C-alpha positions as CSV (number, residue, x, y, z in Angstrom):
1,X,8.7,8.8,22.7
2,X,10.8,5.6,22.4
3,X,12.6,5.2,19.5
4,X,13.1,2.2,17.5
5,X,17.0,1.6,16.7
6,X,17.4,2.6,13.1
7,X,17.4,-0.1,10.6
8,X,17.9,1.5,7.4
9,X,18.3,0.5,3.8
10,X,17.9,4.2,3.4
11,X,15.0,6.2,4.8
12,X,11.2,5.7,4.0
13,X,8.4,7.8,2.8
14,X,7.0,9.1,-0.6
15,X,8.1,12.3,-2.5
16,X,5.7,15.3,-2.7
17,X,4.3,16.2,-6.1
18,X,4.9,19.9,-5.5
19,X,8.8,19.4,-4.6
20,X,10.6,17.1,-7.1
21,X,13.5,16.7,-5.0
22,X,11.9,16.5,-1.6
23,X,9.5,14.0,0.4
24,X,8.2,10.6,-0.5
25,X,4.8,9.3,-1.1
26,X,3.3,6.3,0.0
27,X,0.3,4.3,-0.2
28,X,-1.7,2.5,2.1
29,X,-2.3,0.0,4.1
30,X,-2.5,-3.3,6.0
31,X,-4.7,-6.4,6.9
32,X,-4.2,-9.1,9.4
33,X,-4.7,-12.9,9.7
34,X,-3.1,-15.9,8.5
35,X,-2.8,-18.1,5.0
36,X,-2.3,-16.9,1.8
37,X,1.1,-17.1,0.3
38,X,4.4,-16.4,2.0
39,X,6.9,-13.6,2.1
40,X,6.4,-11.3,-0.6
41,X,4.2,-13.5,-2.8
42,X,0.6,-12.2,-3.6
43,X,-0.7,-15.5,-3.3
44,X,-4.2,-16.6,-4.8
45,X,-7.6,-15.0,-4.5
46,X,-8.8,-18.4,-3.1
47,X,-7.3,-17.8,0.4
48,X,-10.1,-17.9,3.1
49,X,-12.2,-14.7,4.0
50,X,-12.4,-13.5,7.6
51,X,-15.3,-15.0,9.0
52,X,-18.2,-12.4,10.3
53,X,-18.3,-12.0,14.0
54,X,-21.6,-11.8,15.7
55,X,-20.5,-8.4,16.8
56,X,-20.2,-7.5,13.4
57,X,-23.8,-7.2,12.8
58,X,-24.3,-4.6,15.5
59,X,-21.3,-2.5,14.7
60,X,-21.0,0.5,12.7
61,X,-17.4,-0.4,11.7
62,X,-18.8,-3.6,9.7
63,X,-21.9,-4.5,8.4
64,X,-23.3,-8.2,7.2
65,X,-22.9,-8.7,3.6
66,X,-26.4,-9.4,2.1
67,X,-27.3,-10.7,-1.3
68,X,-24.5,-13.4,-1.2
69,X,-26.7,-16.5,-0.9
70,X,-29.9,-17.7,-0.3
71,X,-29.0,-19.9,2.4
72,X,-29.3,-18.4,6.0
73,X,-26.2,-20.7,7.1
74,X,-24.1,-19.2,4.2
75,X,-25.1,-15.5,5.1
76,X,-24.1,-16.2,8.4
77,X,-20.7,-16.9,7.6
78,X,-20.1,-14.8,4.8
79,X,-17.4,-11.9,5.4
80,X,-18.7,-8.4,6.9
81,X,-18.8,-5.3,4.7
82,X,-16.5,-2.5,5.5
83,X,-18.1,0.9,6.2
84,X,-16.8,4.3,6.0
85,X,-16.6,4.3,9.8
86,X,-15.0,1.2,9.9
87,X,-12.4,2.2,7.4
88,X,-11.4,5.2,9.3
89,X,-11.2,3.2,12.4
90,X,-8.9,0.6,10.8
91,X,-6.2,3.6,9.7
92,X,-2.8,3.5,11.7
93,X,-1.7,6.4,13.6
94,X,1.5,7.9,14.9
95,X,1.8,5.5,17.9
96,X,1.9,2.6,15.2
97,X,5.1,4.3,13.4
98,X,6.9,5.3,16.7
99,X,10.0,7.5,16.0
100,X,9.1,11.0,15.2
101,X,6.5,10.5,12.2
102,X,4.1,13.1,12.3
103,X,0.6,12.6,10.8
104,X,-0.7,15.2,8.3
105,X,-3.6,16.2,6.3
106,X,-4.1,16.5,2.5
107,X,-2.2,13.3,2.0
108,X,-4.9,12.6,-0.7
109,X,-3.4,15.3,-2.8
110,X,0.2,13.9,-2.7
111,X,2.0,13.0,-5.9
112,X,5.4,12.2,-7.0
113,X,6.4,13.9,-10.2
114,X,9.4,11.6,-10.3
115,X,7.2,9.0,-11.4
116,X,5.6,11.0,-14.2
117,X,6.7,9.7,-17.5
118,X,6.5,7.8,-20.5
119,X,7.9,4.6,-20.9
120,X,10.1,3.8,-23.5
121,X,9.0,0.9,-25.7
122,X,12.3,0.4,-27.2
123,X,13.4,-1.0,-24.0
124,X,11.1,-4.0,-24.8
125,X,12.0,-5.2,-28.0
126,X,10.8,-8.8,-27.4
127,X,8.1,-8.2,-25.0
128,X,6.2,-4.8,-25.9
129,X,3.1,-5.8,-24.2
130,X,5.3,-5.4,-20.9
131,X,5.7,-1.5,-21.7
132,X,2.1,-1.3,-21.0
133,X,2.6,-3.0,-17.5
134,X,5.3,-0.4,-16.4
135,X,3.4,2.4,-17.8
136,X,0.5,1.3,-15.5
137,X,2.7,1.0,-12.8
138,X,4.0,4.7,-13.0
139,X,0.5,5.9,-13.2
140,X,-0.6,4.2,-10.3
141,X,2.2,5.1,-8.2
142,X,1.3,8.9,-9.1
143,X,-2.5,8.3,-8.5
144,X,-2.2,5.8,-5.5
145,X,-4.2,3.2,-7.3
146,X,-2.1,0.3,-7.6
147,X,-5.0,-2.0,-6.5
148,X,-7.3,0.1,-8.7
149,X,-10.6,1.7,-7.8
150,X,-12.2,0.8,-4.5
151,X,-15.7,-0.2,-4.9
152,X,-16.6,0.3,-1.3
153,X,-15.6,2.4,1.7
154,X,-12.2,3.8,1.9
155,X,-10.0,6.0,4.1
156,X,-6.5,7.3,4.0
157,X,-4.0,9.1,5.9
158,X,-0.2,10.2,5.7
159,X,2.7,11.0,7.7
160,X,6.0,12.9,7.6
161,X,9.4,12.5,9.1
162,X,11.8,15.0,7.7
163,X,11.9,14.7,4.1
164,X,10.3,11.2,4.0
165,X,6.7,10.3,3.7
166,X,4.3,7.5,4.2
167,X,0.9,7.0,2.7
168,X,-1.7,4.6,4.3
169,X,-4.9,3.5,2.6
170,X,-7.4,0.8,3.7
171,X,-10.2,0.1,1.2
172,X,-13.0,-2.4,0.0
173,X,-12.6,-3.6,-3.4
174,X,-14.3,-6.2,-6.2
175,X,-13.1,-9.9,-5.1
176,X,-12.0,-10.9,-8.8
177,X,-10.3,-7.2,-9.3
178,X,-8.6,-7.3,-6.2
179,X,-7.1,-10.8,-6.7
180,X,-6.1,-9.9,-10.3
181,X,-4.3,-6.9,-9.2
182,X,-2.3,-8.6,-6.6
183,X,-1.3,-11.3,-9.1
184,X,-0.3,-8.5,-11.3
185,X,2.0,-6.7,-8.8
186,X,3.7,-10.0,-8.6
187,X,4.7,-10.2,-12.1
188,X,6.2,-6.5,-12.1
189,X,9.7,-7.3,-10.9
190,X,10.1,-9.6,-14.1
191,X,8.2,-7.6,-16.7
192,X,9.6,-4.1,-15.6
193,X,12.9,-4.8,-13.7
194,X,14.5,-1.9,-15.3
195,X,13.3,0.4,-18.1
196,X,13.5,4.2,-19.2
197,X,10.8,6.7,-18.6
198,X,10.9,10.3,-20.5
199,X,9.4,13.3,-18.7
200,X,7.6,16.3,-20.5
201,X,10.9,17.9,-21.1
202,X,12.3,15.1,-22.7
203,X,14.5,14.0,-19.6
204,X,15.2,10.3,-19.0
205,X,14.8,8.4,-15.8
206,X,15.8,5.0,-15.2
207,X,13.3,2.9,-13.3
208,X,14.0,-0.5,-11.5
209,X,11.7,-2.7,-9.8
210,X,12.3,-5.6,-7.5
211,X,10.4,-7.8,-5.4
212,X,10.4,-6.8,-1.4
213,X,9.1,-9.5,1.1
214,X,5.9,-8.6,3.1
215,X,5.3,-9.8,6.6
216,X,3.4,-12.9,6.5
217,X,-0.1,-11.4,7.6
218,X,-3.5,-11.2,5.6
219,X,-4.8,-13.7,3.3
220,X,-2.6,-12.4,0.6
221,X,-0.1,-10.2,0.1
222,X,2.9,-8.6,-2.1
223,X,5.8,-6.2,-1.8
224,X,7.9,-4.2,-4.1
225,X,10.5,-1.9,-4.2
226,X,10.5,0.8,-6.9
227,X,13.7,3.1,-7.5
228,X,13.8,6.4,-10.0
229,X,17.1,7.9,-10.9
230,X,16.8,11.2,-12.9
231,X,17.4,14.7,-12.3
232,X,15.8,17.6,-10.4
233,X,17.3,21.2,-10.7
234,X,20.2,19.8,-12.9
235,X,21.4,17.7,-9.8
236,X,21.1,13.8,-9.7
237,X,18.2,12.4,-7.9
238,X,17.1,9.1,-6.8
239,X,13.8,8.4,-5.6
240,X,13.1,4.7,-3.6
241,X,9.8,3.9,-2.8
242,X,8.8,0.5,-0.8
243,X,5.4,-0.6,-1.6
244,X,3.2,-3.4,0.5
245,X,-0.2,-4.6,-0.2
246,X,-2.1,-7.0,2.0
247,X,-5.4,-8.4,1.4
248,X,-8.0,-9.6,4.2
249,X,-11.1,-11.0,2.5
250,X,-12.2,-8.7,-0.1
251,X,-10.7,-5.6,1.8
252,X,-6.9,-4.5,1.4
253,X,-4.4,-2.0,2.9
254,X,-1.8,-0.4,0.7
255,X,1.5,1.0,2.3
256,X,3.8,3.5,0.2
257,X,6.7,4.9,1.7
258,X,10.1,6.3,0.8
259,X,11.7,9.5,-0.4
260,X,15.0,10.8,-1.8
261,X,16.6,9.4,1.4
262,X,15.9,6.0,0.5
263,X,13.7,3.7,2.5
264,X,13.2,2.3,6.3
265,X,12.2,-0.9,6.2
266,X,11.1,-1.2,10.0
267,X,8.7,1.5,9.7
268,X,7.0,-0.2,6.5
269,X,6.7,-3.4,8.5
270,X,5.3,-1.7,11.4
271,X,2.8,-0.3,9.3
272,X,1.7,-3.5,7.8
273,X,1.6,-5.3,10.9
274,X,-0.5,-3.0,13.1
275,X,-2.6,-2.0,10.0
276,X,-3.5,-5.6,9.6
277,X,-4.5,-5.9,13.1
278,X,-6.7,-3.2,13.1
279,X,-8.3,-4.2,10.0
280,X,-8.8,-7.3,12.0
281,X,-10.6,-5.8,14.5
282,X,-12.8,-3.9,12.6
283,X,-14.0,-6.7,10.3
284,X,-14.9,-8.6,13.8
285,X,-16.9,-5.7,14.9
286,X,-14.2,-4.7,17.5
287,X,-12.6,-1.1,17.6
288,X,-8.9,-1.2,17.3
289,X,-7.2,-0.3,20.9
290,X,-5.9,3.2,21.4
291,X,-2.2,3.1,21.1
292,X,-0.6,5.8,23.8
293,X,2.9,7.2,22.9
294,X,5.8,5.5,24.3
295,X,7.7,7.5,26.5
296,X,11.6,7.9,26.8
């Protein structure tokens, strides 16, 4: 397999729940298209949706949206609804990531114990309401619910490379709630730039959140980098996670990658760009093309 020259801030993926000092977790996904805000900005929910293709009405991957308007003309232009088969078809594969990433089963059970903790409200002397947002972030990282619970079809998959992990999810959401979730993520680098969390044994962990630009794809997007510094087995431990969310209409992909070795931005970027393209194909009623492994 052809390997992309390493470009590392560190290495990407997501830490496994069972091993405090191993893996990395990452959540989900990607979408394609244009418009929306630039860079890491979440943009506004008023960005244009992907128009329904004539193929979508006949495809098992996306079905026409119904009950949206009494006007036949409006119905025809409504965005298609992602089906379970479509969500699965929109997932990325090992070929999208290149390098030595291996697709694994059981990704739905991943969880990173380093992000489990109770936020120290004392860190927020003048903005105590921000503590609730930071707690929500930690809980969402563990549960893989950065965008809340899907309201429609969803699918996820996971990949490993050494001790790094990457979680990829694609799902359909309520439009208003999806826009609110993206806007919420956008506020976290300010609200939760640095805070302390306490684990069940009284250990303290320092959490830092910064904005991390996402490729200009989809209708809206937001990226974050979260660093958790604590101990594992009485040894200093640092978990670094790269989060990328992209909206296409009322669907979105979420990618969470990272681990104890850091992050690899090139891998996250590939997951976002290829995943967005796959989702765009599915919503247009097309099956994403198979991507054969590259040869050395």
